[in-house]
N, C-alpha and C positions, 0 to 999 in steps of 0.2 A: 486638287490644286496640282498644277503642273510642276515637275523636276525646276524646272530653269525658275517658276516663281519661287519656290522657295530656297533655291540657289542665290538668285538676289535678294532675297530679304536677307537670309543671311550674313551676305556679303556687306549688305547696308548695315546692320545690326552690330559690326564688329568695326565697321571705322565711325558711325556717329555718333558724333558730341555736341557741342555747344559752341562751338569754335564759327567767330563771322571774320569772313576776310573782306578786307576795305579796299578802294578804288588806289589807294598808296602801297597793294604790296603789305602792310602790316595784316598783322590779328589779333583778336581781343576774343574774350571770352564773354556769353552772355551774365556768366556768372559773377561778372566784377561790379556790376551794377550794386548790388549788395556785401560789398567788400570796401571797407573804408580805406584800406591800405592803395585801392587799386580801381576806387570810383573817378576819380579826378584822371588818370590817363584811359578810362572808359569813356567818358566824357569828351574828351578832347577827340578820340578817334572819332564820336559820333558827330562833331560838331566839323569835323572836318568834309564831311562824306554828306552835309545837309544840302538837299539843292545842286549836285551836282552829279554828271554822268561821268564815268558807268558807276554804276550803284553797289553798294556792297551784297553779299549776298553770304548765304549759311554751305551746309554742307552736300543739300540736297542736291539732285537731279533729274529734268526731267527730258526724255529722248535725248541724254548726252549734253543738255546745259544746264548752268548754273541755275539757280532759282533767286533773281533778285529780291534787294529788302528794301521799303523804304525809310528814310527819317524823318522823323515827325520832331518837331521842337514846341516846348509849350514852358509855360512860367508858372513857376513854384515860390515857394517861401521857405527859405533852410536857414534856421539860427536865427530869425528875425529878419532877414533880409532876402528882397527877389532874386532870383538865379533862373538864368537860364536851364533846361534841362532838354536831352533828346531822350529820345527812345526809338527801338526797331519796331515796326511793322509789316506784315506782307503784303506782296503787292497784290491787288485787288483781282478776283477769282481765280487765286491762286494756291488758296489755303488746301484744296484738296489734293493739290500737287505733291504737295511737303510729306516726307515721311511720318509717319505715324508718332513718332518717339520724337518728332521735331518740333521745339516749343512754336513754331510759326504754322503748324498743321491744324487744320480746320476742320471739328469733327462734322461729317455727313448729317446735316438735318433731320435727315430719315433715320438718323441713332441716336435722335434726343427728341425731346418735348416739342422741336420748333418743326415740327412736320404737323402740327396742330393749327397751325396758323394758316389765315386766308392769305392770298398771295397781296402782296404789297407792306404786310405788318411788320416784315423786318425786310427793307433792302441792301445792298450793296451798293454803293455808288459809285460814281467813275475813279473818285480817289482813294480807293479802297475804305472809307469808313461807311458806317453801316446807317440807314435812316429807319427809325424805330415809331411806330405809332402807337401813344399810351392807353391807355384806358382812359385815365387821369392827364388833363392838361397842365402844366405847370404854372400857368398864369391863373392868381388867384380869381379873377373873375372867372375859368374854366370849370363846369362840372363833370362831375364823372359820366362816362356813359353809363347805357342800362346796365345794372349787376352783370357781371361777368361769371360765363358758364361755371368755374372753375367754383366761386364762391358758391353761388346757387344750390352745385349740385354735389361737393365733396363731402359733404357730411353724411348725403344721404348715401352715396356711393360706396363709401368707406363702409358703413354701418350692413349695406346689403348684400356688398361683393356686387354691385351691379356694372354690366359690360355692356351699356350700349352707347353705339357709336353718336357719339357726338357733334354737332355743328363746330366747321373752324372757326377759330375765335379770332374777331375783326380788329381785335384790341391788346396791346398785350398789358398786362397785369404789375403791379409792386414787384408778385413772387417772380413772374416773369423775366423782368427786370433784373432782379436779383440774382438769379441763374444767369442772364445773360454778362452780365458784371463776372461773377464767378468764372466760367466759360472762357471769356475773352481776357481775361487774367491771368487763365493759367491754372486757378486754383481753384479747381477742381481736377489735378493731374499731381502724381507725384512722382519723385523718383530719390534713388538713395543719398543722392548729395546734398536735397536740401534740409535734412538735419531738423533742427530746432531753429532755421531762419522766420517760418510762418508765426513765432512766439513773439517775434520782434514787429509792434504791430505800424513803426512807421517804415517799416519795408511792405507788411501788405498795404498799407496804404497808396504808396506810391504806385503799387503794381495797377489796384484797382483803378485809382486816376488816369494812369497811361490808358486802361483801356476807354475809360468815360468820355476822354479826350477824341475818339475816334468812336464815339452813339451821338449821332445827331437826335435831337426831338424839336418836336414844336418846327417852326421856321427855319430848320437848318441849327439851332445853336448846339453845339456841346456838350451833352451833358453831364461831363465836370464841372460847368459853370455854376452849377447846381445843387452840385451834390459835395457832403460831408461825411467823411468816417472819424468814427468816435474810439479812441482807443487807449489803453493804457498806458502810461511810458512814452504819450508821443509829446515832444519840447515843443513840439511846432504848431500842434492839433488846438489847443483852444487861439490863437490866433488869427486863424484860417477861419474855423468857425464864425468868430466876431465878425471878421472882413467879407466873408462871404454874406451874414447875415445880414451887413448893410448894403451891400451891393443886390442883393432881391430886394430889399425894403418891404413896403406894402403891394407890391405889383406882383411877386411872386413865390411862388411855393418852393420851399428845399426840401432835400432829399436827403434825410440820419439815417448814416451808417454801421453798426458797432456791435460787438457781443454784447447781448443782452445778460443783464445782472439779476432783474428783479420785471415784474407784473404783477401788480395786483390793483385793489381798489380801496383809493384813501378819500380823508373829507377836507375841502375846502375851510379854512378860518371862520367859525360863524359869525355873524353879523347881527346886530343886536336887535333884538325881536326874531331872529333867523338863524335854524340851525345850519351848520354844513352844509354843503351838497356834496355827493358822493362824486368821484371821477376817478378815472383811470390811469395809474402813472408809470411809465415805463420808465428803467434809468437801465442805462450803457454803462458797460463797467468803464472806467475813468471819468465818470459825467464826471464827479465831483473837480477835478480840474479843470474842466470847461463852464463851471458854472453851471449847468444845461437842467434843465427841466424840462419833460417830456410829459406833456397830457393829452387824455381823449375821452370822450362822451362815457358813463358809468359803462353801456351795454356793449362796448368794445371790450371787456374781459370774455361776456359768454362767446362775443363772435368770435373771437381767435378760439377761444376753446372749441370749438366746434369746427374751425378750420383747423387746426394746427394743434389735435390733441398731444399729440408726444413730446413737441417744445412744452406746451404750456405744463403737461405734467414734470417733466424737467424740471421748469423755474420754480415749482411750487414744492420743491426738494431741498434740502440744505444744501447751499455752495457745494461744500465737502462732499456731499452724496452723491453729485450728478456724475451721470457717466457721459453726456454727450454735452455741447457747449450748443448755445443756441445762437445764429444772425440773425439781425433784425434790422428789418428797412421801411423808413417811417415816410411816409411825404408829410409834410407840414408847414406850417406860416411861424415865421420865424420871427419872433421880434428882441431886442436888445431892452436890458430896463437898469435903468438907474440909481440907484439910493446910496444917494451923496458920494461916495469915492468908491464904492461898492457896483461891479457890472454884473447881471446874470444875464443868461439867454431862456427864454420861454419859448414853448412849443407846442402850439395846440398841432395833435394828427390827424389829419383828413382821411389818413388808412395806414395800417401796418401789415407785412409781409413778414412770417420767420422760416429759417431755415434752420435744421439741423443739424449740428457737424460733429466730427472729430474733436475734440477740444484743441490738441496740440498739432494736427495737422490741416484743420480745415477744411478736409475733405466732407462734403455733404453725405449724408448716411438716411436714409429712409426706414431702418428699423434695427433691433437690440443685434440680428444677425450680420445685417450688412457691416454693422458697428465692429463685432467680434472680427469679419473679413478684413476689412478696413486697417485694421490695426495687426492684423497677420501680415498681411501683405507688406505694410510699414517694418515689422520685424524681419521680414524675408529680405530686406532688401530689393522688393520688385519696381517696377516703373507700370503705373496704372493710372486708366480715367475712370475719373467716374459722372457717366452721361446725366444731364441733368431735365428732369419731365417737365421743367418751365410751365405752362397752361396745360398742356395736354391731361386727356382724363385718363382712366385706365384701357380706352381700348387701343394708344398705340404702343407699339412693342419696340422698346430700346434694352438691352443689357443692364444689370445692376451696375457692372462693371468692363473694361475694357482691357486686358494686360497689353503693354505698348513694346514688351521688353524680348518676346517669344520670335521665334522664327517666322510668323506668321506675318509677312509686311501688313496686312488690314489690320492686325490686335485679334486678340483671342477674346472673345466672349466670355462673361461670366454672369453665371445665373443664380441666386439664392431662393430657390423654395421653401417657404416658411412656413403654408398652412396644409389643409388635405381636407377643405370643404369641397361640395359636389364643383361649386361653382369655380371655385380656383383652381380644380383638377382640371374642368376643360379647357381653360383660359393655360395652364400647366401643357397639354397637351399639344396647345396653336404653337407656344414658346418651341417646345421640342421639336414640332415638324419646320417650322420657320431655321432654324440653326441648325439641322441636319440638313435640309436641302439649301444652304447659303453655305454654309462652313464646312461640312461634312461631319457625320458623327463624332470622330476624335478630332475633331478642331475648336470644341468648346470645352467651357468648365460648368458646371453647375451641382448644389448641394442641396440635398433633399434632406428637410432638416425633419422632417417626419419617418423620416428611414433612420437616421440617422444625428439624433439631436446632439451630441457630444463631439461629435468629431465630421469635419470636411475631409471630401476626398484629395488627395497632394492635390500642389497648383501645377500646372505645365511647365514646362522646364524655360528656363530664361535660357537666350542665346546670349553667347559672352559679347559682350560690348567695350571692351576696353576702357569705356572713360575718365575711368576713376572715381575720386568722389568729391566733384564739383559743388561749390552751393546753386543754388538756385538761381 
């Protein structure tokens, strides 16, 4: 890399922050949206900049010009009352122009599993929203397309280490959609100022719902109209679930997202002369406050064990013994049942996707080694992103992590090489050659677990950024 590029990256890192400049000359920080003392002032600034020109902008610059942002309006429930809410989004086709440590930076699809989709599966529209072609439509009458490649081959690939190139995916599965929501909401990224904010589920809900409002499905409907997040300690969550279930009614499926507490086989109540029938029961963390029961056919437990063995192994353990958390996304037909004055929400699942995460940060991880590195980076107060696989197979090259606080303005890729079988070593050699060609021998990081199982190499040094410890 040339000296000028390195200097530009260093200077950028020194001044980068989360400050937003508004047309009236005032400034605010994105961190204020999670600050109970400042959220009102933040919303006031956003309201003043909605549908007006010039637009607010962040600290990023491209060819000497500020990168403007668009203010989007949504309606949400707060303490039982409907309220207008505003959030910022990047301008169409400018995600790659934002600095890599900017929250409005868009990951290059070639560095994530999005590269495995056929053209048109994920489309950026003229207003900056995304249009996504889902494998299973959300209308009740819609049936799933042919079984997705990842469902058909993932278990076989995992067992054999096979790396044959797959045809490009023509639809996005529930797992791909879960990854998209995590990426667009920034929940796959971390910096030191986030602290314990992600343990507050209402904040997680709002960020994911903001992302969902900018994703269009079907005939152009916002995904947020069908999505509900389930979580512990969310005062408004139960009412939102009931309202969404009523609006979707008998015509539309819903998407339920939350931390999975348990997945197991239960039996229905026996009827006279008939034994109870076995079924799969999924329980979200905090579901008791929602009076929510999620059920699926009996064979789903076996199917999930094949598709998501690490997640299912974690859920088989006692809660106190689990090292990872599991996020679930369920596509379901949801109905409200009344028994006297008692309301319950019954969901019959058509599809289930699981994603393993570090429990406190909610950063996705794909192995115990990645879990160790995630925790070490957080403890070291580093800023980083976890590129997500979406529906891609093992033939797609993307780093396990990208450090976003180094001198390199592109970020510094990180790889964890966790095996030493012949197929894996062949794949490792291909990755090493790729990183050395693209980034240079000394501008990427790796940990060879087979050679050094107890200790990884020192992380690349962070560039001073002068940001302080702001919240997410």
